[in-house]
C-alpha positions as CSV (number, residue, x, y, z in Angstrom):
1,M,0.2,-0.1,-0.1
2,G,1.4,3.4,-1.1
3,I,4.6,1.8,-2.4
4,L,5.3,0.7,-5.6
5,P,6.3,-3.1,-6.5
6,N,9.8,-4.1,-6.7
7,W,9.6,-4.8,-9.9
8,F,8.7,-1.1,-10.8
9,T,11.8,0.4,-9.2
10,G,14.5,-1.9,-9.7
11,G,14.2,-3.9,-6.5
12,A,13.9,-0.6,-3.8
13,A,11.1,0.1,-2.6
14,V,9.8,3.7,-3.1
15,R,9.2,5.9,0.2
16,R,6.3,8.3,-0.2
17,L,5.8,11.4,2.0
18,Y,2.4,13.6,1.5
19,F,2.6,16.9,1.7
20,A,0.4,20.0,1.7
21,V,1.0,23.8,2.2
22,R,-1.6,26.5,2.6
23,S,-1.7,30.3,2.3
24,L,-2.0,32.0,5.5
25,A,-1.2,35.5,4.4
26,L,0.6,38.0,2.7
27,E,3.1,40.3,4.5
28,A,4.7,43.5,3.1
29,D,8.1,41.2,1.9
30,A,6.8,37.7,2.4
31,H,4.0,35.4,2.0
32,L,3.4,33.6,5.0
33,L,2.6,30.1,4.2
34,E,1.8,26.6,6.5
35,Y,3.5,23.3,5.7
36,G,2.3,19.8,6.5
37,F,4.0,16.5,6.1
38,A,2.5,13.0,6.7
39,D,4.6,9.6,6.5
40,E,3.4,6.4,4.9
41,S,1.7,5.7,8.5
42,G,-0.3,8.6,8.2
43,A,1.6,10.3,11.0
44,V,2.2,14.2,10.3
45,T,6.1,14.2,10.8
46,L,6.1,18.4,10.5
47,E,3.6,21.0,10.6
48,I,5.3,24.6,10.7
49,T,4.3,28.1,9.9
50,A,7.1,30.2,7.2
51,R,7.8,32.9,5.8
52,S,8.2,32.6,1.8
53,P,10.3,35.4,-0.1
54,G,7.0,36.6,-1.4
55,P,7.4,38.8,-5.0
56,V,3.8,38.9,-5.3
57,A,3.4,40.4,-1.9
58,A,6.1,43.2,-2.6
59,M,4.7,44.0,-5.7
60,L,1.1,44.4,-5.0
61,Q,2.6,46.6,-1.8
62,V,0.5,44.4,0.5
63,R,0.7,45.4,4.1
64,S,1.6,43.5,6.9
65,V,-1.1,41.6,8.6
66,G,0.3,41.9,11.7
67,S,2.9,39.7,13.7
68,C,3.1,36.0,13.4
69,S,5.7,33.7,14.6
70,A,7.1,32.2,11.9
71,M,10.2,30.9,10.9
72,S,12.4,32.1,7.8
73,A,12.1,30.3,4.4
74,E,16.0,29.1,5.0
75,A,14.8,27.4,8.7
76,L,12.3,25.6,6.8
77,D,14.5,24.4,4.2
78,R,16.9,23.3,6.7
79,L,14.1,21.1,8.8
80,A,12.5,20.1,6.1
81,A,15.0,18.9,3.1
82,P,16.1,16.0,5.6
83,L,12.6,14.9,5.7
84,C,11.8,14.8,1.8
85,R,15.8,13.4,1.1
86,G,15.1,10.5,-1.3
87,R,11.2,10.2,-1.2
88,R,8.8,10.5,-3.5
89,L,6.5,13.3,-2.4
90,V,2.8,13.5,-3.5
91,A,0.8,16.6,-3.1
92,F,-2.9,17.6,-4.6
93,H,-1.9,19.5,-7.3
94,R,1.8,18.6,-7.6
95,V,3.1,21.7,-9.6
96,L,1.3,24.5,-7.5
97,Q,2.1,22.5,-4.2
98,A,6.0,21.7,-5.4
99,G,6.5,25.4,-6.3
100,L,5.6,26.3,-2.6
101,L,8.3,24.0,-1.0
102,P,11.6,25.7,-0.3
103,P,14.2,24.8,-3.3
104,A,16.6,22.4,-1.0
105,S,13.4,20.1,-0.4
106,T,12.8,19.7,-3.9
107,Q,16.0,19.0,-4.8
108,A,16.4,16.7,-1.9
109,A,13.6,14.8,-3.0
110,A,13.5,11.5,-5.2
111,G,10.5,13.0,-7.4
112,F,6.7,14.4,-6.9
113,D,3.2,12.6,-7.6
114,C,0.2,14.7,-8.4
115,A,-2.8,12.7,-6.1
116,W,-5.2,14.8,-8.2
117,R,-3.8,13.9,-11.4
118,R,-3.9,10.2,-10.6
119,Y,-7.8,10.6,-9.5
120,R,-8.6,12.2,-12.6
121,E,-7.0,9.0,-14.5
122,G,-8.7,6.7,-12.1
123,A,-12.0,8.5,-12.7
124,R,-11.6,8.2,-16.4
125,R,-11.0,4.5,-16.3
126,R,-13.8,4.1,-13.7
127,G,-16.0,6.1,-16.3
128,L,-17.2,8.4,-14.0
129,T,-18.6,11.5,-15.8
130,G,-19.4,15.4,-14.9
131,A,-18.6,16.6,-11.6
132,A,-16.9,13.1,-10.5
133,A,-14.7,13.0,-13.1
134,G,-13.7,16.8,-13.1
135,A,-13.4,17.3,-9.0
136,L,-11.0,20.1,-8.4
137,D,-10.9,19.9,-4.8
138,L,-9.7,17.5,-2.5
139,A,-12.1,17.7,-0.1
140,E,-14.7,16.7,-3.3
141,C,-12.2,14.1,-4.5
142,L,-12.6,12.2,-0.7
143,A,-16.3,12.7,-0.7
144,I,-16.7,10.8,-4.5
145,A,-14.2,8.3,-3.3
146,G,-16.1,7.5,0.3
147,L,-13.5,8.4,2.6
148,A,-13.4,10.4,5.7
149,P,-14.0,14.4,5.1
150,L,-10.6,16.4,5.6
151,A,-9.9,16.7,9.6
152,G,-9.5,19.8,9.9
153,D,-8.3,22.9,7.6
154,S,-4.7,22.7,8.9
155,A,-1.5,21.8,6.4
156,G,-1.0,18.7,8.3
157,A,-5.1,17.6,8.4
158,R,-4.6,17.9,4.4
159,A,-1.3,16.3,3.9
160,Q,-3.4,13.3,5.9
161,A,-6.1,13.6,3.5
162,V,-3.6,13.4,0.5
163,R,-2.4,9.9,2.1
164,A,-5.9,8.6,2.2
165,L,-6.9,9.3,-1.2
166,W,-3.7,8.1,-2.6
167,L,-4.1,4.8,-0.8
168,W,-8.1,4.7,-2.0
169,L,-6.4,4.7,-5.6
170,D,-3.7,1.8,-4.6
171,A,-6.6,-0.2,-3.6
172,R,-8.5,0.5,-6.6
């Protein structure tokens, strides 16, 4: 469950790390993001808020939303890179989510997978049409799959939901 068979990987089991990034606020010079990572067992291994350099915030001249304890992007990179090292990272909307990860984390990863794209391919194979086949939202996909709804709005809860959807797709 959740790993590729040995014949596909040349003998080595693929270790996956499920993740989600959620936007909390824009500040004058940064984007405040919450990162959540869940391991193969479903445990949240890291959930943290960090400031990411925000060129969009700077261009829009956004005012600060107040003080919030958040680590720097560099500190997040030092924490997340070892966690991501050698793992396939799975997200819902991989391109968007992976683009919000710090650079060392993406470079340390063995690759990326998209639960949304996989869901869409599975929906086509199962003959799902309309809203079921075109679901864009993680909560919609969970409901269509008959899985438990999001256990909260945190990035960690979202990472766990990505894992649940991925494993459901493995079982189909």
